MARBA-3410 file (N, C-alpha, C, O; in Angstrom, 1 decimal):
222
14.1,95.7,89.6,13.9,94.2,89.8,15.1,93.6,90.2,16.2,93.8,89.7 ~ 15.0,92.7,91.2,16.2,92.0,91.7,16.5,90.9,90.8,15.7,90.1,90.4 ~ 17.8,90.8,90.4,18.2,89.7,89.6,18.5,88.4,90.4,18.9,88.5,91.6 ~ 18.4,87.3,89.8,18.8,86.1,90.4,19.4,85.1,89.5,19.2,85.3,88.3 ~ 20.2,84.2,90.0,20.9,83.3,89.1,20.7,81.9,89.7,20.5,81.7,90.9
20.7,80.9,88.8,20.7,79.5,89.3,21.6,78.7,88.4,21.7,79.1,87.2 ~ 22.1,77.6,88.8,23.0,76.8,88.0,22.6,75.4,88.1,22.0,74.9,89.0 ~ 22.9,74.6,87.0,22.6,73.2,87.0,23.6,72.6,86.0,24.1,73.2,85.1 ~ 23.8,71.2,86.2,24.8,70.5,85.4,24.2,70.2,84.0,23.0,69.9,83.9 ~ 25.0,70.3,83.0,24.5,69.9,81.7,25.7,69.5,80.9,26.4,70.3,80.3
26.0,68.2,80.8,27.2,67.7,80.1,28.4,68.2,80.7,28.6,68.2,82.0 ~ 29.4,68.7,79.8,30.7,69.1,80.3,30.6,70.4,81.1,31.3,70.5,82.1 ~ 29.7,71.3,80.7,29.7,72.6,81.3,28.7,72.8,82.4,27.6,72.2,82.3 ~ 29.0,73.7,83.3,27.9,74.2,84.1,27.3,75.4,83.4,28.0,76.3,82.9 ~ 26.0,75.3,83.2,25.3,76.4,82.5,24.6,77.3,83.5,23.9,76.9,84.3
24.9,78.6,83.3,24.4,79.5,84.3,23.4,80.4,83.5,23.7,81.0,82.5 ~ 22.2,80.6,84.1,21.2,81.5,83.5,21.2,82.8,84.3,20.8,82.7,85.5 ~ 21.6,83.9,83.7,21.5,85.2,84.3,20.1,85.7,83.9,19.9,86.0,82.8 ~ 19.2,86.0,84.9,17.8,86.3,84.6,17.7,87.8,84.1,16.6,88.2,83.6 ~ 18.8,88.5,84.1,18.8,89.8,83.5,18.9,89.7,82.0,18.0,90.2,81.3
19.9,89.0,81.5,20.1,88.8,80.1,19.6,87.5,79.5,19.6,87.3,78.3 ~ 19.2,86.6,80.4,18.8,85.2,80.0,19.9,84.6,79.1,19.5,83.8,78.2 ~ 21.1,84.8,79.3,22.2,84.3,78.5,22.8,83.1,79.3,23.2,83.3,80.4 ~ 22.9,82.0,78.7,23.6,80.8,79.3,25.1,81.0,79.1,25.6,81.1,78.0 ~ 25.8,80.9,80.2,27.3,81.0,80.1,27.8,79.6,80.1,27.8,78.8,81.1
28.3,79.2,78.9,28.9,77.8,78.7,30.4,77.9,78.6,31.1,76.9,78.7 ~ 31.0,79.1,78.2,32.4,79.3,78.0,32.9,80.6,78.5,32.2,81.6,78.4 ~ 34.0,80.6,79.1,34.7,81.8,79.6,35.9,82.0,78.8,36.8,81.1,78.7 ~ 36.1,83.2,78.1,37.2,83.4,77.2,38.0,84.6,77.8,37.4,85.7,78.1 ~ 39.3,84.4,77.9,40.1,85.4,78.5,41.0,86.1,77.5,41.5,85.5,76.6
41.2,87.4,77.6,42.3,88.1,77.0,43.5,87.6,77.7,43.5,87.0,78.7 ~ 44.7,87.9,77.1,45.9,87.4,77.6,46.7,88.5,78.4,46.9,88.4,79.6 ~ 47.2,89.5,77.6,48.0,90.6,78.3,47.2,91.4,79.2,46.1,91.9,78.8 ~ 47.7,91.6,80.4,47.0,92.4,81.5,45.7,91.8,82.0,44.9,92.4,82.6 ~ 45.6,90.5,81.7,44.5,89.7,82.3,45.1,88.4,82.9,45.2,88.2,84.1
45.6,87.5,82.0,46.3,86.3,82.5,47.7,86.6,82.9,48.2,86.1,83.9 ~ 48.4,87.5,82.1,49.7,87.9,82.5,49.8,89.4,82.5,49.1,90.1,81.8 ~ 50.6,89.9,83.4,50.9,91.3,83.5,52.0,91.7,82.5,52.8,90.9,82.2 ~ 52.0,93.0,82.1,53.0,93.5,81.1,53.7,94.6,81.8,53.1,95.5,82.3 ~ 55.0,94.5,81.8,55.9,95.5,82.4,57.0,95.8,81.4,58.0,95.1,81.3
56.9,96.9,80.6,57.9,97.2,79.6,59.2,97.6,80.2,60.3,97.5,79.6 ~ 59.2,98.0,81.5,60.5,98.5,82.1,61.4,97.3,82.4,62.6,97.5,82.6 ~ 60.9,96.1,82.4,61.7,94.9,82.7,62.9,94.8,81.7,64.0,94.4,82.1 ~ 62.6,95.0,80.4,63.6,94.8,79.4,63.5,95.7,78.2,64.5,96.1,77.6 ~ 62.3,95.9,77.7,62.1,96.5,76.4,62.7,97.9,76.4,63.2,98.3,75.3
62.7,98.6,77.5,63.3,100.0,77.5,64.8,99.9,77.1,65.3,100.9,76.5 ~ 65.4,98.8,77.4,66.9,98.7,77.1,67.2,98.8,75.6,68.3,99.1,75.1 ~ 66.1,98.4,74.8,66.3,98.5,73.3,66.6,99.9,72.9,67.2,100.2,71.9 ~ 66.0,100.9,73.6,66.0,102.3,73.2,66.8,103.2,74.2,66.7,104.4,74.2 ~ 67.7,102.6,75.0,68.3,103.3,76.0,69.4,104.3,75.5,69.7,105.2,76.2
69.8,104.2,74.3,70.8,105.1,73.7,70.1,106.4,73.1,70.9,107.3,72.7 ~ 68.8,106.4,73.0,68.1,107.6,72.4,68.0,108.7,73.4,68.0,108.5,74.6 ~ 68.0,109.9,72.9,67.9,111.1,73.8,66.5,111.2,74.3,66.3,111.7,75.4 ~ 65.5,110.8,73.5,64.1,110.9,74.0,63.9,109.8,75.0,64.6,108.8,75.0 ~ 62.9,109.9,75.9,62.6,108.9,76.8,62.2,107.6,76.1,61.5,107.6,75.1
62.6,106.5,76.7,62.4,105.2,76.0,60.9,104.9,75.8,60.5,104.4,74.7 ~ 60.1,105.3,76.7,58.6,105.0,76.6,58.1,105.7,75.4,57.1,105.2,74.8 ~ 58.6,106.9,74.9,58.1,107.5,73.7,58.4,106.7,72.5,57.5,106.6,71.6 ~ 59.5,106.0,72.5,59.8,105.2,71.3,58.9,103.9,71.3,58.5,103.4,70.3 ~ 58.7,103.4,72.5,57.8,102.2,72.6,56.4,102.5,72.2,55.8,101.7,71.5
55.9,103.7,72.6,54.6,104.1,72.2,54.5,104.3,70.7,53.6,103.9,70.0 ~ 55.6,104.9,70.1,55.7,105.1,68.7,55.6,103.7,68.0,55.0,103.5,67.0 ~ 56.4,102.7,68.5,56.4,101.4,67.9,55.0,100.7,68.0,54.6,100.1,67.0 ~ 54.4,100.8,69.1,53.2,100.1,69.4,52.0,100.7,68.5,51.1,100.0,68.2 ~ 52.1,101.9,68.1,51.1,102.5,67.2,51.5,102.4,65.8,50.7,102.9,64.9
52.6,101.9,65.4,53.0,101.8,64.0,52.3,100.6,63.3,52.0,99.6,64.0 ~ 52.1,100.8,62.0,51.4,99.8,61.2,52.2,98.5,61.2,51.7,97.4,61.0 ~ 53.5,98.6,61.5,54.4,97.4,61.6,53.8,96.4,62.6,53.8,95.2,62.4 ~ 53.4,96.9,63.8,52.8,96.0,64.8,51.6,95.3,64.3,51.4,94.1,64.5 ~ 50.7,96.1,63.6,49.5,95.5,63.1,49.8,94.4,62.1,49.2,93.3,62.2
50.8,94.6,61.2,51.1,93.6,60.2,51.8,92.4,60.9,51.5,91.2,60.5 ~ 52.5,92.6,62.0,53.2,91.5,62.7,52.1,90.7,63.5,52.1,89.5,63.5 ~ 51.2,91.4,64.1,50.2,90.7,65.0,49.2,90.0,64.1,48.4,89.2,64.7 ~ 49.1,90.3,62.9,48.1,89.6,62.0,48.8,88.6,61.1,48.1,88.2,60.1 ~ 50.0,88.3,61.3,50.7,87.3,60.6,51.1,87.7,59.2,51.5,86.8,58.4
51.1,88.9,58.9,51.6,89.4,57.5,53.1,89.4,57.4,53.6,89.3,56.3 ~ 53.8,89.5,58.5,55.2,89.4,58.5,55.7,88.4,59.6,55.0,88.3,60.6 ~ 56.8,87.8,59.4,57.3,86.8,60.3,58.3,87.4,61.4,58.7,88.6,61.1 ~ 58.6,86.7,62.5,59.5,87.3,63.5,60.8,87.9,62.9,61.2,89.0,63.3 ~ 61.4,87.2,62.0,62.7,87.7,61.5,62.5,89.0,60.7,63.3,89.9,60.8
61.4,89.0,60.0,61.1,90.2,59.2,60.8,91.4,60.2,61.2,92.6,59.9 ~ 60.1,91.1,61.2,59.7,92.1,62.2,61.0,92.7,62.9,61.2,93.9,63.0 ~ 61.9,91.8,63.3,63.1,92.2,63.9,63.9,93.1,62.9,64.4,94.1,63.4 ~ 64.1,92.7,61.7,64.8,93.5,60.7,64.2,94.9,60.5,64.9,95.9,60.4 ~ 62.9,95.0,60.5,62.2,96.2,60.3,62.4,97.1,61.5,62.6,98.3,61.4
62.3,96.6,62.7,62.5,97.4,64.0,63.9,97.8,64.0,64.2,99.0,64.4 ~ 64.8,96.9,63.7,66.3,97.3,63.8,66.6,98.5,62.8,67.3,99.4,63.2 ~ 66.0,98.4,61.6,66.2,99.5,60.6,65.5,100.8,61.1,66.1,101.8,61.0 ~ 64.3,100.7,61.5,63.5,101.8,61.9,64.1,102.6,63.0,64.2,103.9,62.9 ~ 64.7,101.9,64.0,65.2,102.6,65.1,66.8,102.6,65.2,67.4,103.0,66.2
67.4,102.1,64.1,68.9,102.1,64.0,69.5,101.3,65.2,70.4,101.8,65.8 ~ 69.0,100.2,65.4,69.4,99.4,66.6,70.6,98.5,66.1,70.6,97.9,65.0 ~ 71.6,98.3,67.0,72.7,97.4,66.8,72.5,96.2,67.8,72.9,96.3,68.9 ~ 71.8,95.2,67.3,71.4,94.1,68.2,71.1,92.9,67.3,70.5,93.0,66.2 ~ 71.5,91.7,67.8,71.3,90.5,67.1,69.9,90.0,67.4,69.2,90.4,68.3
69.5,89.0,66.5,68.1,88.5,66.7,67.8,87.9,68.0,66.8,88.1,68.6 ~ 68.7,87.0,68.5,68.5,86.3,69.8,68.4,87.3,70.9,67.5,87.1,71.8 ~ 69.2,88.3,70.9,69.1,89.3,72.0,67.8,90.1,71.9,67.2,90.4,72.9 ~ 67.5,90.5,70.7,66.2,91.2,70.4,65.0,90.4,70.9,64.1,90.9,71.6 ~ 65.0,89.1,70.6,63.9,88.2,71.0,63.8,88.1,72.5,62.7,88.2,73.1
64.9,88.0,73.2,64.9,88.0,74.7,64.4,89.2,75.3,63.5,89.2,76.2 ~ 64.8,90.4,74.7,64.3,91.7,75.3,62.9,91.9,74.9,62.1,92.4,75.7 ~ 62.5,91.5,73.7,61.1,91.7,73.2,60.1,90.9,74.1,59.0,91.3,74.3 ~ 60.6,89.7,74.6,59.7,88.8,75.3,59.7,89.0,76.8,58.8,88.5,77.5 ~ 60.8,89.6,77.3,60.9,89.6,78.8,60.2,90.8,79.4,60.8,91.6,80.1
58.9,90.8,79.1,58.1,91.9,79.6,56.9,91.4,80.4,56.0,92.1,80.9 ~ 56.8,90.0,80.5,55.6,89.4,81.1,55.8,88.9,82.5,56.9,88.3,82.8 ~ 54.8,89.0,83.3,54.8,88.5,84.7,53.5,87.8,84.9,52.5,88.2,84.3 ~ 53.4,86.8,85.7,52.1,86.2,86.1,51.2,87.2,86.7,51.7,88.0,87.6 ~ 50.0,87.2,86.4,49.0,88.1,87.1,48.6,87.4,88.4,48.1,86.3,88.4
48.9,88.0,89.5,48.6,87.4,90.8,47.2,86.8,90.9,46.2,87.5,90.7 ~ 47.2,85.5,91.3,45.9,84.9,91.5,45.2,84.3,90.3,44.2,83.6,90.5 ~ 45.6,84.6,89.1,44.9,84.2,87.9,45.0,82.7,87.6,44.1,82.1,87.2 ~ 46.2,82.2,87.9,46.3,80.7,87.6,45.4,79.9,88.5,44.7,79.0,88.0 ~ 45.3,80.3,89.8,44.4,79.6,90.7,42.9,79.8,90.2,42.2,78.8,90.3
42.6,81.0,89.8,41.2,81.2,89.4,40.8,80.4,88.2,39.8,79.7,88.1 ~ 41.7,80.3,87.2,41.5,79.5,86.0,41.4,78.1,86.3,40.5,77.4,85.7 ~ 42.2,77.6,87.2,42.2,76.2,87.5,40.9,75.8,88.3,40.3,74.7,88.1 ~ 40.3,76.8,89.0,39.0,76.6,89.6,37.9,76.5,88.6,36.9,75.7,88.8 ~ 38.0,77.2,87.5,37.0,77.1,86.5,37.1,75.9,85.6,36.1,75.4,85.0
38.3,75.3,85.5,38.5,74.1,84.7,37.5,73.0,85.0,37.4,72.6,86.2 ~ 36.8,72.5,84.0,35.9,71.4,84.2,34.5,71.9,84.5,33.5,71.1,84.4 ~ 34.3,73.2,84.8,33.0,73.8,85.1,32.4,74.4,83.8,31.2,74.4,83.5 ~ 33.3,75.1,83.1,32.9,75.7,81.8,34.0,75.5,80.8,35.1,75.1,81.2 ~ 33.8,75.7,79.5,34.8,75.6,78.5,35.7,76.9,78.7,35.2,78.0,79.1
37.0,76.8,78.4,37.9,77.9,78.6,38.6,78.2,77.4,39.1,77.3,76.6 ~ 38.7,79.5,77.1,39.4,80.0,75.9,40.3,81.2,76.2,40.1,81.9,77.2 ~ 41.3,81.4,75.3,42.1,82.6,75.4,42.0,83.2,74.0,42.1,82.5,73.0 ~ 42.0,84.6,74.0,41.8,85.3,72.8,42.6,86.6,72.9,42.4,87.5,73.7 ~ 43.7,86.6,72.0,44.7,87.7,72.2,45.2,88.3,70.9,45.4,87.6,69.9
45.3,89.6,70.9,46.1,90.3,69.8,47.6,90.1,70.2,48.0,90.8,71.2 ~ 48.3,89.3,69.5,49.6,89.0,69.9,50.5,88.5,68.7,49.9,88.4,67.6 ~ 51.7,88.3,69.0,52.6,87.8,67.9,53.3,86.5,68.3,53.2,86.0,69.4 ~ 53.9,85.8,67.3,54.5,84.5,67.6,55.5,84.4,68.7,55.5,83.5,69.5 ~ 56.4,85.4,68.7,57.4,85.4,69.8,56.8,85.6,71.2,57.2,84.8,72.1
55.9,86.5,71.3,55.2,86.7,72.6,54.4,85.4,73.0,54.5,85.0,74.2 ~ 53.6,84.9,72.1,52.8,83.8,72.4,53.6,82.6,72.9,53.4,82.0,73.9 ~ 54.7,82.2,72.1,55.4,81.0,72.5,56.2,81.3,73.8,56.4,80.3,74.5 ~ 56.6,82.5,74.0,57.3,82.7,75.3,56.3,82.6,76.5,56.6,81.9,77.4 ~ 55.1,83.1,76.3,54.1,83.0,77.4,53.7,81.6,77.6,53.6,81.1,78.7
53.5,80.9,76.5,53.1,79.5,76.6,54.2,78.6,77.3,53.9,77.7,78.1 ~ 55.4,78.9,77.0,56.5,78.1,77.5,56.9,78.4,78.9,57.4,77.6,79.6 ~ 56.5,79.6,79.4,56.9,80.0,80.8,55.7,80.0,81.7,55.9,80.4,82.9 ~ 54.5,79.7,81.3,53.3,79.7,82.2,52.5,78.4,82.0,51.8,78.2,81.0 ~ 52.7,77.4,82.9,52.1,76.1,82.7,50.5,76.2,82.6,50.0,75.3,81.9
49.9,77.2,83.1,48.5,77.3,83.0,48.0,77.4,81.5,46.8,77.1,81.2 ~ 48.9,77.8,80.6,48.4,78.0,79.2,48.1,76.7,78.6,47.4,76.7,77.6 ~ 48.6,75.6,79.1,48.2,74.3,78.5,46.7,74.0,78.6,46.2,73.1,77.9 ~ 46.0,74.6,79.5,44.6,74.4,79.6,43.9,74.9,78.3,42.8,74.3,78.0 ~ 44.4,75.9,77.7,43.7,76.4,76.5,44.2,75.7,75.2,45.2,76.0,74.6
43.4,74.7,74.9,43.8,73.8,73.8,43.6,74.4,72.4,44.3,74.0,71.5 ~ 42.7,75.4,72.3,42.5,76.0,71.0,42.5,77.5,71.2,41.4,78.1,71.1 ~ 43.6,78.1,71.4,43.7,79.6,71.6,43.4,80.3,70.3,43.6,79.8,69.2 ~ 42.8,81.5,70.4,42.5,82.3,69.3,43.5,83.5,69.3,43.5,84.4,70.1 ~ 44.5,83.4,68.3,45.6,84.3,68.3,45.6,85.1,67.0,45.4,84.6,65.9
45.7,86.4,67.2,45.6,87.3,66.0,46.5,86.9,64.9,46.2,87.0,63.7 ~ 47.8,86.5,65.2,48.7,86.2,64.2,48.4,85.0,63.4,48.9,84.7,62.3 ~ 47.5,84.1,64.0,47.1,82.9,63.3,45.8,83.1,62.5,45.7,82.5,61.4 ~ 44.9,84.0,63.0,43.6,84.1,62.3,43.6,85.3,61.3,42.7,85.5,60.6 ~ 44.7,86.1,61.4,44.8,87.2,60.4,44.0,88.4,60.7,43.7,89.2,59.8
43.5,88.6,61.9,42.7,89.7,62.3,42.9,90.0,63.8,43.3,89.1,64.5 ~ 42.6,91.2,64.2,42.7,91.6,65.5,41.4,92.1,66.1,40.5,92.6,65.4 ~ 41.3,92.0,67.4,40.2,92.8,68.1,40.4,94.2,67.9,41.6,94.7,67.8 ~ 39.4,95.0,67.7,38.0,94.7,68.0,37.2,94.2,66.7,36.0,94.5,66.7 ~ 37.8,93.6,65.7,37.1,93.2,64.5,36.0,92.1,65.0,36.3,91.2,65.7
34.8,92.3,64.5,33.7,91.5,65.0,33.9,90.0,64.7,33.6,89.1,65.5 ~ 34.5,89.7,63.5,34.7,88.3,63.1,35.7,87.6,64.0,35.6,86.4,64.2 ~ 36.6,88.4,64.6,37.6,87.8,65.5,36.9,87.2,66.7,37.4,86.1,67.2 ~ 35.9,87.8,67.2,35.1,87.3,68.4,34.3,86.0,68.0,34.3,85.1,68.8 ~ 33.8,86.0,66.8,33.1,84.8,66.3,34.1,83.6,66.2,33.7,82.5,66.5
35.3,84.0,65.8,36.3,83.0,65.6,36.6,82.4,67.0,36.8,81.2,67.2 ~ 36.7,83.3,68.0,37.0,82.8,69.4,35.9,81.9,69.9,36.2,81.0,70.6 ~ 34.7,82.3,69.6,33.6,81.4,70.0,33.6,80.0,69.4,33.4,79.0,70.0 ~ 34.0,80.0,68.1,34.1,78.7,67.4,35.2,77.9,68.0,35.1,76.6,68.1 ~ 36.2,78.5,68.5,37.4,77.8,69.0,37.1,77.2,70.4,37.8,76.3,70.9
36.0,77.6,71.0,35.5,76.9,72.3,34.2,76.2,72.0,33.5,75.8,72.9 ~ 33.9,76.0,70.7,32.7,75.2,70.3,31.4,75.7,71.1,30.6,74.9,71.6 ~ 31.2,77.0,71.1,30.1,77.6,71.8,29.5,78.8,71.0,30.3,79.6,70.5 ~ 28.2,78.9,71.0,27.6,80.1,70.3,28.1,81.3,71.0,28.3,81.4,72.2 ~ 28.2,82.4,70.3,28.7,83.7,70.8,27.8,84.1,72.0,28.3,84.7,73.0
26.5,83.9,72.0,25.6,84.3,73.0,25.8,83.6,74.3,25.3,84.0,75.4 ~ 26.6,82.5,74.3,26.8,81.7,75.5,28.3,81.8,76.0,28.7,81.1,76.9 ~ 29.0,82.8,75.4,30.4,83.1,75.8,30.4,84.3,76.7,29.7,85.3,76.6 ~ 31.3,84.2,77.7,31.6,85.3,78.6,33.0,85.8,78.4,33.9,85.0,78.7 ~ 33.2,87.0,78.0,34.5,87.5,77.6,35.1,88.5,78.6,34.4,89.3,79.1
36.4,88.4,78.9,37.1,89.2,79.8,38.3,89.9,79.2,39.1,89.2,78.6 ~ 38.4,91.2,79.2,39.4,92.0,78.6,39.8,93.2,79.4,38.9,93.7,80.1 ~ 41.0,93.6,79.4,41.4,94.8,80.2,40.9,96.1,79.5,40.9,97.2,80.1 ~ 40.6,96.0,78.2,40.2,97.2,77.4,38.7,97.2,77.2,38.2,96.3,76.7 ~ 38.1,98.3,77.6,36.7,98.4,77.5,36.2,98.4,76.1,35.1,97.8,75.8
37.0,99.0,75.2,36.5,98.9,73.8,36.4,97.5,73.2,35.6,97.2,72.4 ~ 37.3,96.6,73.7,37.3,95.2,73.3,36.1,94.5,73.9,35.5,93.6,73.3 ~ 35.7,94.9,75.1,34.5,94.3,75.8,33.3,94.7,75.0,32.4,93.9,74.8 ~ 33.2,96.0,74.7,32.1,96.5,74.0,31.9,95.8,72.6,30.8,95.5,72.2 ~ 33.0,95.6,71.9,33.0,94.9,70.6,32.5,93.5,70.8,31.7,93.0,70.0
32.9,92.8,71.9,32.3,91.5,72.2,30.8,91.5,72.4,30.1,90.7,71.9 ~ 30.4,92.5,73.1,28.9,92.7,73.4,28.2,92.9,72.1,27.0,92.5,71.9 ~ 28.8,93.6,71.1,28.2,93.9,69.9,27.8,92.7,69.1,26.9,92.6,68.3 ~ 28.7,91.6,69.2,28.4,90.4,68.5,27.6,89.4,69.3,27.3,88.3,68.9 ~ 27.2,89.8,70.5,26.3,89.0,71.4,26.9,88.3,72.5,26.2,87.6,73.3
28.2,88.5,72.8,28.8,87.9,74.0,28.5,88.7,75.2,28.1,89.9,75.1 ~ 28.5,88.0,76.3,28.5,88.8,77.6,30.0,89.2,77.8,30.9,88.5,77.3 ~ 30.2,90.2,78.6,31.6,90.5,78.9,31.8,91.6,79.9,30.9,92.3,80.2 ~ 33.0,91.6,80.5,33.3,92.6,81.5,34.8,93.1,81.3,35.6,92.3,80.7 ~ 35.0,94.3,81.8,36.4,94.8,81.8,37.1,94.3,83.0,36.6,94.4,84.1
38.3,93.7,82.8,39.2,93.2,83.9,39.8,94.4,84.6,40.4,95.2,84.0 ~ 39.7,94.4,85.9,40.3,95.4,86.8,41.3,94.7,87.7,42.4,95.3,88.0 ~ 41.0,93.6,88.3,41.8,92.9,89.2,41.3,91.4,89.3,40.2,91.1,88.9 ~ 42.1,90.6,89.8,41.7,89.2,90.0,40.6,89.1,91.0,39.6,88.4,90.9 ~ 40.6,89.9,92.1,39.6,90.0,93.1,38.3,90.4,92.5,37.2,89.8,92.8
38.3,91.4,91.6,37.1,91.9,91.0,36.5,90.8,90.0,35.3,90.6,90.0 ~ 37.4,90.1,89.3,36.9,89.1,88.4,36.3,87.9,89.2,35.3,87.4,88.8 ~ 37.0,87.6,90.3,36.5,86.5,91.1,35.1,86.8,91.6,34.2,85.9,91.6 ~ 34.9,88.0,92.0,33.5,88.5,92.4,32.5,88.4,91.3,31.4,87.9,91.5 ~ 32.9,88.8,90.1,32.0,88.8,89.0,31.6,87.4,88.6,30.4,87.1,88.3
32.6,86.5,88.7,32.3,85.1,88.3,31.5,84.4,89.5,30.6,83.6,89.2 ~ 31.7,84.9,90.7,30.9,84.4,91.8,29.5,84.7,91.7,28.6,83.9,92.0 ~ 29.2,86.0,91.3,27.8,86.4,91.1,27.1,85.6,90.1,25.9,85.3,90.3 ~ 27.8,85.1,89.1,27.2,84.3,88.1,27.3,82.8,88.4,27.0,81.9,87.6 ~ 27.7,82.5,89.7,27.8,81.1,90.2,28.7,80.2,89.4,28.5,79.0,89.3
29.8,80.8,88.8,30.8,80.1,88.1,31.9,79.7,89.0,32.7,78.7,88.7 ~ 32.1,80.4,90.1,33.1,80.0,91.2,32.4,79.9,92.5,33.0,79.6,93.5
END
């Protein structure tokens, strides 16, 4: 059966009915890293581990999989405590300000995403939903003007849970004042998209700005 879409105005949002799923899209919620901003660990973070004999990326992978990151990203420890724990774990000789600069200097704008988000502004509600920490969030917010659009971001360190926990998606829907079934979620990780679908959201895996623009165009959002 051929699918069809149509759109019409309804208050603040453009409501789109996809006749395959019959789900009205009233809000678009974006992941942050590798969707709105690109992540490049080689820009700075490798320098934290440059004195080790093992390749730097091995240490970064070890750190990212450590429970320390989970506790930091869910607000159980504060930036200063995280810094002290990383410094001790990896025997680093580095001050907090230098650590903060290196920890945060890994982000680049994702080409074309600011323009895409600004095109959506006023057509649907917009949200951002990220597993992140205070230092990363404040750095991204301060260096990317587009982030001002997201007035109620859903941040793991604030809500005390991370994707793919089901309740975290419900929290993100509440932050855009929209039922989960009317939210359209975009993430670079398929497991996070699947978790969104499990709670009733529509969702797609982000591959590129061009691919996302096409998906939103199909749904008459752009």
